[in-house]
mmJSON file of the N, C-alpha and C atoms, coordinates in Angstrom:
{"data_MODEL":{"atom_site":{
"group_PDB":["ATOM","ATOM","ATOM","ATOM","ATOM","ATOM","ATOM","ATOM","ATOM","ATOM","ATOM","ATOM","ATOM","ATOM","ATOM","ATOM","ATOM","ATOM","ATOM","ATOM","ATOM","ATOM","ATOM","ATOM","ATOM","ATOM","ATOM","ATOM","ATOM","ATOM","ATOM","ATOM","ATOM","ATOM","ATOM","ATOM","ATOM","ATOM","ATOM","ATOM","ATOM","ATOM","ATOM","ATOM","ATOM","ATOM","ATOM","ATOM","ATOM","ATOM","ATOM","ATOM","ATOM","ATOM","ATOM","ATOM","ATOM","ATOM","ATOM","ATOM","ATOM","ATOM","ATOM","ATOM","ATOM","ATOM","ATOM","ATOM","ATOM","ATOM","ATOM","ATOM","ATOM","ATOM","ATOM","ATOM","ATOM","ATOM","ATOM","ATOM","ATOM","ATOM","ATOM","ATOM","ATOM","ATOM","ATOM","ATOM","ATOM","ATOM","ATOM","ATOM","ATOM","ATOM","ATOM","ATOM","ATOM","ATOM","ATOM","ATOM","ATOM","ATOM","ATOM","ATOM","ATOM","ATOM","ATOM","ATOM","ATOM","ATOM","ATOM","ATOM","ATOM","ATOM","ATOM","ATOM","ATOM","ATOM","ATOM","ATOM","ATOM","ATOM","ATOM","ATOM","ATOM","ATOM","ATOM","ATOM","ATOM","ATOM","ATOM","ATOM","ATOM","ATOM","ATOM","ATOM","ATOM","ATOM","ATOM","ATOM","ATOM","ATOM","ATOM","ATOM","ATOM","ATOM","ATOM","ATOM","ATOM","ATOM","ATOM","ATOM","ATOM","ATOM","ATOM","ATOM","ATOM","ATOM","ATOM","ATOM","ATOM","ATOM","ATOM","ATOM","ATOM","ATOM","ATOM","ATOM","ATOM","ATOM","ATOM","ATOM","ATOM","ATOM","ATOM","ATOM","ATOM","ATOM","ATOM","ATOM","ATOM","ATOM","ATOM","ATOM","ATOM","ATOM","ATOM","ATOM","ATOM","ATOM","ATOM","ATOM"],
"id":[1,2,3,4,5,6,7,8,9,10,11,12,13,14,15,16,17,18,19,20,21,22,23,24,25,26,27,28,29,30,31,32,33,34,35,36,37,38,39,40,41,42,43,44,45,46,47,48,49,50,51,52,53,54,55,56,57,58,59,60,61,62,63,64,65,66,67,68,69,70,71,72,73,74,75,76,77,78,79,80,81,82,83,84,85,86,87,88,89,90,91,92,93,94,95,96,97,98,99,100,101,102,103,104,105,106,107,108,109,110,111,112,113,114,115,116,117,118,119,120,121,122,123,124,125,126,127,128,129,130,131,132,133,134,135,136,137,138,139,140,141,142,143,144,145,146,147,148,149,150,151,152,153,154,155,156,157,158,159,160,161,162,163,164,165,166,167,168,169,170,171,172,173,174,175,176,177,178,179,180,181,182,183,184,185,186,187,188,189,190,191,192],
"type_symbol":["N","C","C","N","C","C","N","C","C","N","C","C","N","C","C","N","C","C","N","C","C","N","C","C","N","C","C","N","C","C","N","C","C","N","C","C","N","C","C","N","C","C","N","C","C","N","C","C","N","C","C","N","C","C","N","C","C","N","C","C","N","C","C","N","C","C","N","C","C","N","C","C","N","C","C","N","C","C","N","C","C","N","C","C","N","C","C","N","C","C","N","C","C","N","C","C","N","C","C","N","C","C","N","C","C","N","C","C","N","C","C","N","C","C","N","C","C","N","C","C","N","C","C","N","C","C","N","C","C","N","C","C","N","C","C","N","C","C","N","C","C","N","C","C","N","C","C","N","C","C","N","C","C","N","C","C","N","C","C","N","C","C","N","C","C","N","C","C","N","C","C","N","C","C","N","C","C","N","C","C","N","C","C","N","C","C","N","C","C","N","C","C"],
"label_atom_id":["N","CA","C","N","CA","C","N","CA","C","N","CA","C","N","CA","C","N","CA","C","N","CA","C","N","CA","C","N","CA","C","N","CA","C","N","CA","C","N","CA","C","N","CA","C","N","CA","C","N","CA","C","N","CA","C","N","CA","C","N","CA","C","N","CA","C","N","CA","C","N","CA","C","N","CA","C","N","CA","C","N","CA","C","N","CA","C","N","CA","C","N","CA","C","N","CA","C","N","CA","C","N","CA","C","N","CA","C","N","CA","C","N","CA","C","N","CA","C","N","CA","C","N","CA","C","N","CA","C","N","CA","C","N","CA","C","N","CA","C","N","CA","C","N","CA","C","N","CA","C","N","CA","C","N","CA","C","N","CA","C","N","CA","C","N","CA","C","N","CA","C","N","CA","C","N","CA","C","N","CA","C","N","CA","C","N","CA","C","N","CA","C","N","CA","C","N","CA","C","N","CA","C","N","CA","C","N","CA","C","N","CA","C","N","CA","C","N","CA","C","N","CA","C"],
"label_alt_id":[null,null,null,null,null,null,null,null,null,null,null,null,null,null,null,null,null,null,null,null,null,null,null,null,null,null,null,null,null,null,null,null,null,null,null,null,null,null,null,null,null,null,null,null,null,null,null,null,null,null,null,null,null,null,null,null,null,null,null,null,null,null,null,null,null,null,null,null,null,null,null,null,null,null,null,null,null,null,null,null,null,null,null,null,null,null,null,null,null,null,null,null,null,null,null,null,null,null,null,null,null,null,null,null,null,null,null,null,null,null,null,null,null,null,null,null,null,null,null,null,null,null,null,null,null,null,null,null,null,null,null,null,null,null,null,null,null,null,null,null,null,null,null,null,null,null,null,null,null,null,null,null,null,null,null,null,null,null,null,null,null,null,null,null,null,null,null,null,null,null,null,null,null,null,null,null,null,null,null,null,null,null,null,null,null,null,null,null,null,null,null,null],
"label_comp_id":["MET","MET","MET","ASP","ASP","ASP","LEU","LEU","LEU","SER","SER","SER","PHE","PHE","PHE","VAL","VAL","VAL","LEU","LEU","LEU","LYS","LYS","LYS","ILE","ILE","ILE","ALA","ALA","ALA","GLY","GLY","GLY","ILE","ILE","ILE","GLY","GLY","GLY","MET","MET","MET","ILE","ILE","ILE","VAL","VAL","VAL","ALA","ALA","ALA","VAL","VAL","VAL","VAL","VAL","VAL","CYS","CYS","CYS","GLN","GLN","GLN","ILE","ILE","ILE","LEU","LEU","LEU","SER","SER","SER","ARG","ARG","ARG","LEU","LEU","LEU","GLY","GLY","GLY","LYS","LYS","LYS","ASP","ASP","ASP","ASP","ASP","ASP","GLN","GLN","GLN","SER","SER","SER","THR","THR","THR","LEU","LEU","LEU","VAL","VAL","VAL","SER","SER","SER","VAL","VAL","VAL","GLY","GLY","GLY","GLY","GLY","GLY","ILE","ILE","ILE","ILE","ILE","ILE","LEU","LEU","LEU","VAL","VAL","VAL","LEU","LEU","LEU","LEU","LEU","LEU","ILE","ILE","ILE","ILE","ILE","ILE","VAL","VAL","VAL","GLU","GLU","GLU","GLU","GLU","GLU","LEU","LEU","LEU","GLY","GLY","GLY","GLY","GLY","GLY","LEU","LEU","LEU","ILE","ILE","ILE","GLU","GLU","GLU","ALA","ALA","ALA","VAL","VAL","VAL","LYS","LYS","LYS","ASP","ASP","ASP","VAL","VAL","VAL","PHE","PHE","PHE","GLY","GLY","GLY","ILE","ILE","ILE"],
"label_asym_id":["A","A","A","A","A","A","A","A","A","A","A","A","A","A","A","A","A","A","A","A","A","A","A","A","A","A","A","A","A","A","A","A","A","A","A","A","A","A","A","A","A","A","A","A","A","A","A","A","A","A","A","A","A","A","A","A","A","A","A","A","A","A","A","A","A","A","A","A","A","A","A","A","A","A","A","A","A","A","A","A","A","A","A","A","A","A","A","A","A","A","A","A","A","A","A","A","A","A","A","A","A","A","A","A","A","A","A","A","A","A","A","A","A","A","A","A","A","A","A","A","A","A","A","A","A","A","A","A","A","A","A","A","A","A","A","A","A","A","A","A","A","A","A","A","A","A","A","A","A","A","A","A","A","A","A","A","A","A","A","A","A","A","A","A","A","A","A","A","A","A","A","A","A","A","A","A","A","A","A","A","A","A","A","A","A","A","A","A","A","A","A","A"],
"label_entity_id":["1","1","1","1","1","1","1","1","1","1","1","1","1","1","1","1","1","1","1","1","1","1","1","1","1","1","1","1","1","1","1","1","1","1","1","1","1","1","1","1","1","1","1","1","1","1","1","1","1","1","1","1","1","1","1","1","1","1","1","1","1","1","1","1","1","1","1","1","1","1","1","1","1","1","1","1","1","1","1","1","1","1","1","1","1","1","1","1","1","1","1","1","1","1","1","1","1","1","1","1","1","1","1","1","1","1","1","1","1","1","1","1","1","1","1","1","1","1","1","1","1","1","1","1","1","1","1","1","1","1","1","1","1","1","1","1","1","1","1","1","1","1","1","1","1","1","1","1","1","1","1","1","1","1","1","1","1","1","1","1","1","1","1","1","1","1","1","1","1","1","1","1","1","1","1","1","1","1","1","1","1","1","1","1","1","1","1","1","1","1","1","1"],
"label_seq_id":[1,1,1,2,2,2,3,3,3,4,4,4,5,5,5,6,6,6,7,7,7,8,8,8,9,9,9,10,10,10,11,11,11,12,12,12,13,13,13,14,14,14,15,15,15,16,16,16,17,17,17,18,18,18,19,19,19,20,20,20,21,21,21,22,22,22,23,23,23,24,24,24,25,25,25,26,26,26,27,27,27,28,28,28,29,29,29,30,30,30,31,31,31,32,32,32,33,33,33,34,34,34,35,35,35,36,36,36,37,37,37,38,38,38,39,39,39,40,40,40,41,41,41,42,42,42,43,43,43,44,44,44,45,45,45,46,46,46,47,47,47,48,48,48,49,49,49,50,50,50,51,51,51,52,52,52,53,53,53,54,54,54,55,55,55,56,56,56,57,57,57,58,58,58,59,59,59,60,60,60,61,61,61,62,62,62,63,63,63,64,64,64],
"pdbx_PDB_ins_code":[null,null,null,null,null,null,null,null,null,null,null,null,null,null,null,null,null,null,null,null,null,null,null,null,null,null,null,null,null,null,null,null,null,null,null,null,null,null,null,null,null,null,null,null,null,null,null,null,null,null,null,null,null,null,null,null,null,null,null,null,null,null,null,null,null,null,null,null,null,null,null,null,null,null,null,null,null,null,null,null,null,null,null,null,null,null,null,null,null,null,null,null,null,null,null,null,null,null,null,null,null,null,null,null,null,null,null,null,null,null,null,null,null,null,null,null,null,null,null,null,null,null,null,null,null,null,null,null,null,null,null,null,null,null,null,null,null,null,null,null,null,null,null,null,null,null,null,null,null,null,null,null,null,null,null,null,null,null,null,null,null,null,null,null,null,null,null,null,null,null,null,null,null,null,null,null,null,null,null,null,null,null,null,null,null,null,null,null,null,null,null,null],
"Cartn_x":[1.219,0.236,0.844,0.446,1.204,0.814,1.192,0.618,-0.243,-0.535,-0.923,-2.636,-2.742,-3.819,-4.684,-3.984,-4.504,-4.832,-3.758,-4.207,-6.062,-5.766,-7.004,-8.547,-8.272,-10.186,-9.805,-8.83,-9.158,-9.82,-9.277,-9.642,-11.541,-10.958,-12.586,-13.569,-13.321,-13.82,-14.197,-12.761,-13.39,-14.271,-13.65,-14.831,-16.507,-16.451,-17.843,-18.36,-17.914,-17.978,-18.576,-17.85,-17.961,-19.958,-19.806,-20.766,-22.103,-21.834,-22.812,-23.307,-22.251,-22.743,-22.896,-23.091,-23.604,-24.549,-25.531,-26.21,-27.148,-26.874,-27.679,-28.084,-27.07,-27.316,-28.428,-28.681,-29.562,-30.801,-30.922,-32.746,-32.402,-31.164,-31.846,-30.929,-31.465,-31.726,-30.757,-31.937,-31.984,-30.856,-30.028,-29.574,-27.83,-27.856,-27.073,-26.579,-27.91,-27.354,-27.303,-28.083,-27.402,-25.615,-24.673,-23.282,-23.041,-23.272,-22.849,-22.955,-23.658,-23.701,-22.646,-22.886,-21.693,-20.869,-19.646,-19.013,-18.724,-19.016,-19.071,-18.855,-19.301,-19.062,-17.558,-17.898,-15.99,-14.975,-15.419,-14.565,-14.12,-15.118,-15.544,-14.591,-14.98,-14.064,-12.665,-11.901,-10.984,-10.241,-10.866,-10.299,-10.643,-11.173,-11.465,-10.421,-10.429,-9.379,-7.873,-7.265,-6.309,-5.896,-7.45,-7.491,-7.284,-7.362,-7.272,-5.575,-4.443,-3.023,-3.222,-3.08,-2.821,-3.409,-4.07,-4.007,-2.894,-3.016,-2.001,-0.467,-0.658,1.255,1.024,0.365,0.054,0.015,-0.737,-0.495,0.546,1.777,3.311,3.942,3.635,4.709,4.695,3.479,3.208,3.59,3.248,3.163,1.807,0.968,-0.461,-1.07],
"Cartn_y":[-0.974,0.208,1.503,2.273,3.532,4.867,5.936,7.268,6.987,6.886,7.529,6.511,5.548,4.745,6.028,6.145,7.076,8.083,8.973,10.408,10.248,8.743,8.765,8.648,7.652,7.814,9.727,9.927,11.466,11.76,12.136,13.61,12.674,11.751,11.201,12.099,11.483,11.891,13.653,13.809,16.083,15.631,15.492,16.099,15.49,14.517,14.133,14.907,15.054,16.349,17.968,18.101,19.465,19.657,17.993,18.18,18.364,17.995,17.314,18.402,18.89,19.761,21.407,21.167,22.192,22.085,20.862,19.772,20.205,19.629,20.639,21.411,22.453,24.164,24.486,23.574,24.219,23.024,22.258,21.849,20.43,20.17,18.671,17.501,17.435,16.315,14.79,15.053,13.516,13.011,14.048,13.653,13.932,14.169,15.143,12.908,12.347,11.42,10.311,10.308,9.323,9.503,10.384,11.326,10.362,10.122,10.303,8.646,7.862,6.711,6.232,6.413,6.434,6.481,7.839,7.437,6.782,6.508,4.826,3.976,3.094,2.477,2.307,3.656,3.723,3.794,4.214,3.704,2.356,2.022,0.653,-0.221,0.063,-0.683,-0.748,0.331,0.546,-0.04,-0.795,-1.207,-2.488,-2.915,-4.218,-4.837,-4.049,-4.115,-4.508,-3.312,-3.766,-4.393,-5.08,-6.088,-8.192,-7.589,-8.894,-8.691,-7.21,-7.603,-8.169,-7.786,-8.404,-9.926,-10.499,-11.674,-12.176,-11.948,-12.814,-12.386,-11.376,-11.357,-12.356,-12.459,-13.626,-14.676,-15.204,-16.079,-16.797,-15.799,-15.576,-16.114,-15.194,-15.65,-17.254,-17.865,-18.559,-20.09,-19.657,-20.759,-21.7,-20.842,-21.616,-21.052],
"Cartn_z":[-0.054,-0.041,-0.113,-0.554,-0.725,-1.106,-0.788,-0.733,-1.462,-2.861,-4.279,-3.728,-2.43,-2.083,-1.412,-0.47,0.368,-0.237,-0.786,-2.06,-2.604,-3.277,-4.226,-3.636,-2.147,-1.168,-0.751,-0.179,0.789,-0.765,-1.095,-2.772,-2.567,-3.192,-3.748,-2.466,-0.91,-0.346,0.311,-0.307,-0.415,-1.307,-2.453,-3.764,-3.607,-3.112,-2.404,-1.032,-0.088,0.576,-0.181,-0.38,-1.461,-2.183,-2.991,-3.842,-2.923,-1.972,-1.059,-0.159,0.324,0.618,-0.055,-1.786,-2.576,-2.969,-2.825,-2.905,-2.094,-0.823,0.001,0.623,-0.015,0.372,-0.574,-1.961,-2.93,-2.89,-1.282,-1.327,-2.01,-2.665,-3.223,-2.632,-1.187,-0.509,-0.79,-1.617,-1.947,-3.144,-4.333,-4.719,-3.906,-3.033,-2.175,-1.173,-0.546,-0.695,-1.525,-2.678,-4.365,-3.99,-4.052,-4.722,-3.371,-1.768,-0.43,-0.995,-1.578,-1.871,-2.753,-3.551,-4.98,-4.607,-3.854,-2.917,-1.942,-1.666,-0.538,-1.518,-2.891,-3.19,-4.18,-4.905,-5.119,-4.071,-3.505,-2.59,-2.279,-1.94,-1.99,-3.058,-4.15,-5.341,-5.143,-5.001,-4.561,-3.931,-2.395,-1.54,-1.785,-2.771,-3.061,-3.862,-4.553,-5.631,-5.246,-3.576,-2.983,-2.403,-1.939,-1.033,-1.727,-2.962,-4.25,-4.911,-4.183,-4.319,-3.508,-2.004,-0.393,-1.076,-1.091,-0.986,-2.345,-3.288,-3.728,-3.649,-2.6,-2.051,-1.372,-0.22,0.825,0.41,-1.203,-1.442,-2.351,-2.714,-3.355,-2.12,-1.067,0.016,0.553,0.659,1.024,0.482,-0.951,-1.915,-2.452,-1.932,-1.997,-3.729],
"occupancy":[1.0,1.0,1.0,1.0,1.0,1.0,1.0,1.0,1.0,1.0,1.0,1.0,1.0,1.0,1.0,1.0,1.0,1.0,1.0,1.0,1.0,1.0,1.0,1.0,1.0,1.0,1.0,1.0,1.0,1.0,1.0,1.0,1.0,1.0,1.0,1.0,1.0,1.0,1.0,1.0,1.0,1.0,1.0,1.0,1.0,1.0,1.0,1.0,1.0,1.0,1.0,1.0,1.0,1.0,1.0,1.0,1.0,1.0,1.0,1.0,1.0,1.0,1.0,1.0,1.0,1.0,1.0,1.0,1.0,1.0,1.0,1.0,1.0,1.0,1.0,1.0,1.0,1.0,1.0,1.0,1.0,1.0,1.0,1.0,1.0,1.0,1.0,1.0,1.0,1.0,1.0,1.0,1.0,1.0,1.0,1.0,1.0,1.0,1.0,1.0,1.0,1.0,1.0,1.0,1.0,1.0,1.0,1.0,1.0,1.0,1.0,1.0,1.0,1.0,1.0,1.0,1.0,1.0,1.0,1.0,1.0,1.0,1.0,1.0,1.0,1.0,1.0,1.0,1.0,1.0,1.0,1.0,1.0,1.0,1.0,1.0,1.0,1.0,1.0,1.0,1.0,1.0,1.0,1.0,1.0,1.0,1.0,1.0,1.0,1.0,1.0,1.0,1.0,1.0,1.0,1.0,1.0,1.0,1.0,1.0,1.0,1.0,1.0,1.0,1.0,1.0,1.0,1.0,1.0,1.0,1.0,1.0,1.0,1.0,1.0,1.0,1.0,1.0,1.0,1.0,1.0,1.0,1.0,1.0,1.0,1.0,1.0,1.0,1.0,1.0,1.0,1.0],
"B_iso_or_equiv":[0.0,0.0,0.0,0.0,0.0,0.0,0.0,0.0,0.0,0.0,0.0,0.0,0.0,0.0,0.0,0.0,0.0,0.0,0.0,0.0,0.0,0.0,0.0,0.0,0.0,0.0,0.0,0.0,0.0,0.0,0.0,0.0,0.0,0.0,0.0,0.0,0.0,0.0,0.0,0.0,0.0,0.0,0.0,0.0,0.0,0.0,0.0,0.0,0.0,0.0,0.0,0.0,0.0,0.0,0.0,0.0,0.0,0.0,0.0,0.0,0.0,0.0,0.0,0.0,0.0,0.0,0.0,0.0,0.0,0.0,0.0,0.0,0.0,0.0,0.0,0.0,0.0,0.0,0.0,0.0,0.0,0.0,0.0,0.0,0.0,0.0,0.0,0.0,0.0,0.0,0.0,0.0,0.0,0.0,0.0,0.0,0.0,0.0,0.0,0.0,0.0,0.0,0.0,0.0,0.0,0.0,0.0,0.0,0.0,0.0,0.0,0.0,0.0,0.0,0.0,0.0,0.0,0.0,0.0,0.0,0.0,0.0,0.0,0.0,0.0,0.0,0.0,0.0,0.0,0.0,0.0,0.0,0.0,0.0,0.0,0.0,0.0,0.0,0.0,0.0,0.0,0.0,0.0,0.0,0.0,0.0,0.0,0.0,0.0,0.0,0.0,0.0,0.0,0.0,0.0,0.0,0.0,0.0,0.0,0.0,0.0,0.0,0.0,0.0,0.0,0.0,0.0,0.0,0.0,0.0,0.0,0.0,0.0,0.0,0.0,0.0,0.0,0.0,0.0,0.0,0.0,0.0,0.0,0.0,0.0,0.0,0.0,0.0,0.0,0.0,0.0,0.0],
"pdbx_formal_charge":[null,null,null,null,null,null,null,null,null,null,null,null,null,null,null,null,null,null,null,null,null,null,null,null,null,null,null,null,null,null,null,null,null,null,null,null,null,null,null,null,null,null,null,null,null,null,null,null,null,null,null,null,null,null,null,null,null,null,null,null,null,null,null,null,null,null,null,null,null,null,null,null,null,null,null,null,null,null,null,null,null,null,null,null,null,null,null,null,null,null,null,null,null,null,null,null,null,null,null,null,null,null,null,null,null,null,null,null,null,null,null,null,null,null,null,null,null,null,null,null,null,null,null,null,null,null,null,null,null,null,null,null,null,null,null,null,null,null,null,null,null,null,null,null,null,null,null,null,null,null,null,null,null,null,null,null,null,null,null,null,null,null,null,null,null,null,null,null,null,null,null,null,null,null,null,null,null,null,null,null,null,null,null,null,null,null,null,null,null,null,null,null],
"auth_seq_id":[1,1,1,2,2,2,3,3,3,4,4,4,5,5,5,6,6,6,7,7,7,8,8,8,9,9,9,10,10,10,11,11,11,12,12,12,13,13,13,14,14,14,15,15,15,16,16,16,17,17,17,18,18,18,19,19,19,20,20,20,21,21,21,22,22,22,23,23,23,24,24,24,25,25,25,26,26,26,27,27,27,28,28,28,29,29,29,30,30,30,31,31,31,32,32,32,33,33,33,34,34,34,35,35,35,36,36,36,37,37,37,38,38,38,39,39,39,40,40,40,41,41,41,42,42,42,43,43,43,44,44,44,45,45,45,46,46,46,47,47,47,48,48,48,49,49,49,50,50,50,51,51,51,52,52,52,53,53,53,54,54,54,55,55,55,56,56,56,57,57,57,58,58,58,59,59,59,60,60,60,61,61,61,62,62,62,63,63,63,64,64,64],
"auth_comp_id":["MET","MET","MET","ASP","ASP","ASP","LEU","LEU","LEU","SER","SER","SER","PHE","PHE","PHE","VAL","VAL","VAL","LEU","LEU","LEU","LYS","LYS","LYS","ILE","ILE","ILE","ALA","ALA","ALA","GLY","GLY","GLY","ILE","ILE","ILE","GLY","GLY","GLY","MET","MET","MET","ILE","ILE","ILE","VAL","VAL","VAL","ALA","ALA","ALA","VAL","VAL","VAL","VAL","VAL","VAL","CYS","CYS","CYS","GLN","GLN","GLN","ILE","ILE","ILE","LEU","LEU","LEU","SER","SER","SER","ARG","ARG","ARG","LEU","LEU","LEU","GLY","GLY","GLY","LYS","LYS","LYS","ASP","ASP","ASP","ASP","ASP","ASP","GLN","GLN","GLN","SER","SER","SER","THR","THR","THR","LEU","LEU","LEU","VAL","VAL","VAL","SER","SER","SER","VAL","VAL","VAL","GLY","GLY","GLY","GLY","GLY","GLY","ILE","ILE","ILE","ILE","ILE","ILE","LEU","LEU","LEU","VAL","VAL","VAL","LEU","LEU","LEU","LEU","LEU","LEU","ILE","ILE","ILE","ILE","ILE","ILE","VAL","VAL","VAL","GLU","GLU","GLU","GLU","GLU","GLU","LEU","LEU","LEU","GLY","GLY","GLY","GLY","GLY","GLY","LEU","LEU","LEU","ILE","ILE","ILE","GLU","GLU","GLU","ALA","ALA","ALA","VAL","VAL","VAL","LYS","LYS","LYS","ASP","ASP","ASP","VAL","VAL","VAL","PHE","PHE","PHE","GLY","GLY","GLY","ILE","ILE","ILE"],
"auth_asym_id":["A","A","A","A","A","A","A","A","A","A","A","A","A","A","A","A","A","A","A","A","A","A","A","A","A","A","A","A","A","A","A","A","A","A","A","A","A","A","A","A","A","A","A","A","A","A","A","A","A","A","A","A","A","A","A","A","A","A","A","A","A","A","A","A","A","A","A","A","A","A","A","A","A","A","A","A","A","A","A","A","A","A","A","A","A","A","A","A","A","A","A","A","A","A","A","A","A","A","A","A","A","A","A","A","A","A","A","A","A","A","A","A","A","A","A","A","A","A","A","A","A","A","A","A","A","A","A","A","A","A","A","A","A","A","A","A","A","A","A","A","A","A","A","A","A","A","A","A","A","A","A","A","A","A","A","A","A","A","A","A","A","A","A","A","A","A","A","A","A","A","A","A","A","A","A","A","A","A","A","A","A","A","A","A","A","A","A","A","A","A","A","A"],
"auth_atom_id":["N","CA","C","N","CA","C","N","CA","C","N","CA","C","N","CA","C","N","CA","C","N","CA","C","N","CA","C","N","CA","C","N","CA","C","N","CA","C","N","CA","C","N","CA","C","N","CA","C","N","CA","C","N","CA","C","N","CA","C","N","CA","C","N","CA","C","N","CA","C","N","CA","C","N","CA","C","N","CA","C","N","CA","C","N","CA","C","N","CA","C","N","CA","C","N","CA","C","N","CA","C","N","CA","C","N","CA","C","N","CA","C","N","CA","C","N","CA","C","N","CA","C","N","CA","C","N","CA","C","N","CA","C","N","CA","C","N","CA","C","N","CA","C","N","CA","C","N","CA","C","N","CA","C","N","CA","C","N","CA","C","N","CA","C","N","CA","C","N","CA","C","N","CA","C","N","CA","C","N","CA","C","N","CA","C","N","CA","C","N","CA","C","N","CA","C","N","CA","C","N","CA","C","N","CA","C","N","CA","C","N","CA","C","N","CA","C","N","CA","C","N","CA","C"],
"pdbx_PDB_model_num":[1,1,1,1,1,1,1,1,1,1,1,1,1,1,1,1,1,1,1,1,1,1,1,1,1,1,1,1,1,1,1,1,1,1,1,1,1,1,1,1,1,1,1,1,1,1,1,1,1,1,1,1,1,1,1,1,1,1,1,1,1,1,1,1,1,1,1,1,1,1,1,1,1,1,1,1,1,1,1,1,1,1,1,1,1,1,1,1,1,1,1,1,1,1,1,1,1,1,1,1,1,1,1,1,1,1,1,1,1,1,1,1,1,1,1,1,1,1,1,1,1,1,1,1,1,1,1,1,1,1,1,1,1,1,1,1,1,1,1,1,1,1,1,1,1,1,1,1,1,1,1,1,1,1,1,1,1,1,1,1,1,1,1,1,1,1,1,1,1,1,1,1,1,1,1,1,1,1,1,1,1,1,1,1,1,1,1,1,1,1,1,1]
}}}
């Protein structure tokens, strides 16, 4: 895991937070909720991809 992984997640979080605040102030709370759910799903997909790499590394180390 490197710094770019953490920066990707932090960047997505900041963008989602700003967009949600803008949508909330415009009175579009439903769309704000959808944006936050989309951000969570995007971050989870990134984490699952990294976990796949971790599992492959563990398999290589133990020769499985």
